[in-house]
LOTORVO-360974 format. One record per residue (C-alpha): x, z, y. Coordinates in steps of 0.001 Angstrom, whole numbers, plus 500000, padded with zeros to 6 digits. Example, Ala and Ser with C-alpha at 12.3 -4.5 7.8 and 13.67 -1.06 7.14 Angstrom:
<recs>
512300507800495500/513670507140498940/
</recs>
This chain:
<recs>
170732091635441213/169046088664442800/167129086247440608/166732082692441881/163385081196440935/163404077401441055/160340075193441452/159293074569437819/158052071371436193/154307071998435919/153652068962433763/152673065266433924/156206064233434954/155912065605438492/159279065847440270/158372067337443650/155732069239445556/154762070112449130/154356073719450260/150739074352451273/150737078138451717/153069081074451097/151463084165449561/154566086339449927/157006087312452661/160591088519452732/160756092195451781/157449092138449891/157287093698446434/155752091583443700/154958091818440005/155485089241437300/152549086841437353/151710087315441042/151140084055442929/154114083165445118/153139079896446762/150503077186446714/152097073778446035/150558070345446421/151856067836443891/150882064192443678/147969065112441411/146875068696441937/147176071741444162/148426074693442107/149532078288442604/153034079035441309/153336082538439751/156403084754439833/158307085083436537/159839088441437555/158950091727439193/160958092871442198/161328092398445939/161356089046447739/164788088742449358/164659085090450471/162114082285450797/163044078604450867/160997075989452650/158259076093455249/154653075018454982/154556071223454875/158070070793453477/158768069059450169/160565070894447361/161950069073444316/161606070411440796/164685072539440087/165231073550443710/164940077177444757/161628078601445895/162479082296446252/165147084888445525/163894088079443926/165845091326444041/165664092819440546/165811096601440760/168262098565438672/171030095955438483/173493095596441359/177117095666442453/179720095965439672/176964096032437057/175796092641438247/179317091227437949/179728092721434488/176396091293433357/177423087852434567/180934087891433030/180313084861430806/178979082727433627/179708079276434956/179334077656438363/175912076180439018/175961072480439820/174523071593443170/171897069246441708/170529071969439461/170152074728442003/167985075122445033/170482077449446763/173815075784447356/176921077911447221/178653080106444663/176048081043442062/176438082593438680/174402082199435509/173599085087433173/171972083759430009/169557080997431012/168703082453434441/170479081969437762/171505085082439686/173244085951442939/175187089225443062/173536091646445499/176934092246447102/180643091581446560/181199095104445277/183279095033442130/184832091657442966/188594091609443453/190020090371446776/191918087640444999/188770086354443324/186855086544446590/189581084533448366/189420081827445691/185656081636446052/185925081442449839/188402078575449684/186527076498447089/182865077140447781/180699074529449462/178733075234452604/175552077269452146/172427075264452936/168694075317452410/167277072712450014/165450071020452884/168636070772454967/170656069363452079/168013066742451345/167824065796455023/171604065497455300/171735063237452256/168956061031453602/170580060709457053/174123060254455739/175426063470457271/178373065296455673/176800068719455409/180198070423454969/180946069533458615/177749071088459954/177885074564461510/175083076702460128/172959079027462236/171119080749459386/171935083977457532/175540084062456304/176129080741458075/173568078895455976/172852075385457283/169218074937458309/167164071821458974/167559072359462721/171359072390462332/171282068938460739/169159067595463581/171422069163466218/174580067854464518/173118064364464320/172150064320467985/175583065524469133/177360062887467099/175070059946467788/176324057396470306/173568055403471932/173888051722472709/172996052510476302/175702052973478936/174755056571479569/175174057464475894/171680058996475859/169174058706473033/166036056884474098/162815057599472194/159421055979472436/157291058825471160/154328057715473214/154276054365471375/154749055619467838/153229058318465653/155385059486462774/153630061270459938/155373062316456692/153995060779453519/151849063157451507/152531063638447811/149284061807447087/150143058832449281/153603058518447705/152019058570444253/149449055938445189/152234053684446459/154335054242443349/151430053639440957/150292050480442725/153766048963442483/154053050011438830/150707048400438039/151511045139439801/154932044923438173/153813045768434639/150327044285434213/149271040631434374/146277040981436706/143279038696436389/140039039342438301/136535037958437726/133570038291440076/129854038256439368/126517039494440647/123736041262438779/120119041488439916/119186045199439822/115650045456441235/114510047386438148/117462049747438453/116574050403442091/112983051166441075/114023053620438359/116486055401440632/113841055792443322/111434057197440751/113795059856439397/116096060828442286/113584063390443582/113368065081440179/117160065210440001/117349066772443470/115035069549442319/117866070444439942/120494070132442719/121862066859441322/122184063732443451/121310060526441600/123261057462442726/123713054131440979/127115055190439646/125833057158436589/124050054027435370/127212051962435860/129306054519433942/126829054611431069/126618050814430937/130411050530430992/130926053078428217/128416051331425930/129981047933426696/133467049297425926/132247050264422444/131491046590421813/134652045169423412/137535047374422300/140259045365424067/138958046645427418/139530050220426191/143045049608424944/146682050020425913/149664047766425217/152645049561423643/155533047127424063/158172049590422883/156593049809419435/155128046277419389/151551047431418944/148135047679420568/146486051073420960/142695050886420725/140973054073421856/137711055119420229/136804057577422949/135469056630426355/136892058660429235/136113056922432500/137960057682435726/136120057394439039/138041056738442244/137056059404444799/137774058785448471/139467061738450216/141139062180453596/144555061795451970/143686058855449721/142053057980446422/142102060487443587/140876059480440126/139346062354438141/138106061559434646/134703062116433051/135192062617429320/133108061061426501/130737059217428812/129074057418425880/127757060757424583/126222061895427899/122748061294429343/122250059806432813/121440063282434120/124606064785432585/126754061973433995/125222062427437467/125822066173437245/129473065706436296/130011063118439051/128630065568441626/130803068423440325/134044066516439988/133656064713443326/133199068030445120/136211069548443369/138320066513444269/137445066574447969/138225070300448102/141536069628446253/140477072021443502/140979069394440823/143069070396437793/145474068509435528/142878068527432762/140397066798435107/142883063973435719/144331063122432326/143503060878429385/141373058270431164/140777055035429227/139033052955431925/138480053248435689/135614052463438063/135984052216441839/132852052068443998/133874050665447370/130352049411448093/129234052792449384/131573052227452354/131247048467452691/132415045226451156/130989043125448355/133975041939446332/137582043065445933/140557042718443606/140910046247442182/144385047243441030/144475048366437392/145116052054436779/148160051308434608/148590051528431605/144822051054431198/143571047548430409/140970047140433146/139218048481436242/135683047704437463/134827047520441170/131274048014442440/130386046324445736/127673046982448306/124143046455446996/122208044037449205/119031041973449367/119282038290448456/116959035475447406/117090034997443629/115468032615441184/113014034132438689/110874031945436463/111715028871438581/110623030590441784/112750031870444645/111886035522445254/113508038494447010/116045040292444830/118543043139444931/122115042190444046/125001044417442886/128406042656443172/130929043314440380/134704042807440452/136565043294437166/140382043234437018/141975043090433561/145484043017432136/145565039443430869/148223040389428315/145597042525426573/142262040864427388/141483037153427159/139209035339429578/136366034864427103/136254038537426188/136399039481429862/133351037319430641/131389038663427666/132186042247428690/130912041637432231/127777039964430838/127088042994428663/127365045373431631/125048043093433616/122487043106430798/122442046906430781/122136047203434570/119418044553434898/117370046327432212/118217050074432527/115865051062429705/118295049320427322/120823052068428093/118778054459425954/117581051848423461/120962050438422366/
</recs>
């Protein structure tokens, strides 16, 4: 009997994933728990294990293709159950709805699992005729999704795959044959040399979705300021060599995280969340700060937990570790969840000020600009100084202007006098 294993929901509300690598091939024997495929979701890259032991009889989707939760990943031939026994085991079955199954056709359900009979042995001719006349065309999940997106009636497409299954290439061929160009020669003109088409990654789709959600649901307000950090520069220069001896790179970011966590303890509205459904504010008494990490695919925001309880060295160590994991796409769900505030440091690339978009449903996000030399006034004299630009966006529904300004001032006090980070 063939067992259909659908792409499972691996948590955090994810509804689709992209195939990164197949670990199995058709005809390969596997055991329950063996990794089947590496999938990239919008947050993590994870291996999907097999729930059954048996032989791989079919694989759905190629590397780079997107599979939705609930769609078929593989079919596994379960040894010891076949033919008439399979039909008998599935006697109290019902037809699987197309939306709930990755393999489209006549499926049967035994218990809570979806199965395909290994053959038609034990099925009466009359029953087989009824199935043949009422069944929908067989198609891969990718082909069905493509047909829906392009407005193609998949039942009219001739399949070239096994048992007449419609493949992605069949949809493309059908579309080309039935497309009438506006040109007199009825040919399709492309401009491939002028355009580059690249499918959206899961990460890029998530970034787009989250940005729109934030802008639609939070009342953004942004304030800008500059803090003179000559003393911070001096302290970093003094200790960065000692940190390197312990294989830890010391940047300015650990100081900013520590300053932010201590400031959040004094201004709880910046570490809050608005719960409109229950007409309440949620104030969080833990300080988990997300840091936006730049990767080739886009920004990923891993979270450093309980920053207020960590030393500068421990924060620097965790930043180094989590940044490396993020760039290698080895980040886990646990590394991403439960952030209460976010910091984005665009200054390391360039730019002084920005309008950071809040990591909804958090209340605020702090942007750190490029540190630069400027003339400053100290004790009524103009002297050279080192300036760190700050950009703070808040949800104005949660945080008032006065509290926003006081919060920024507190962070500036900590950064201008770094010793206060261990004295407060």
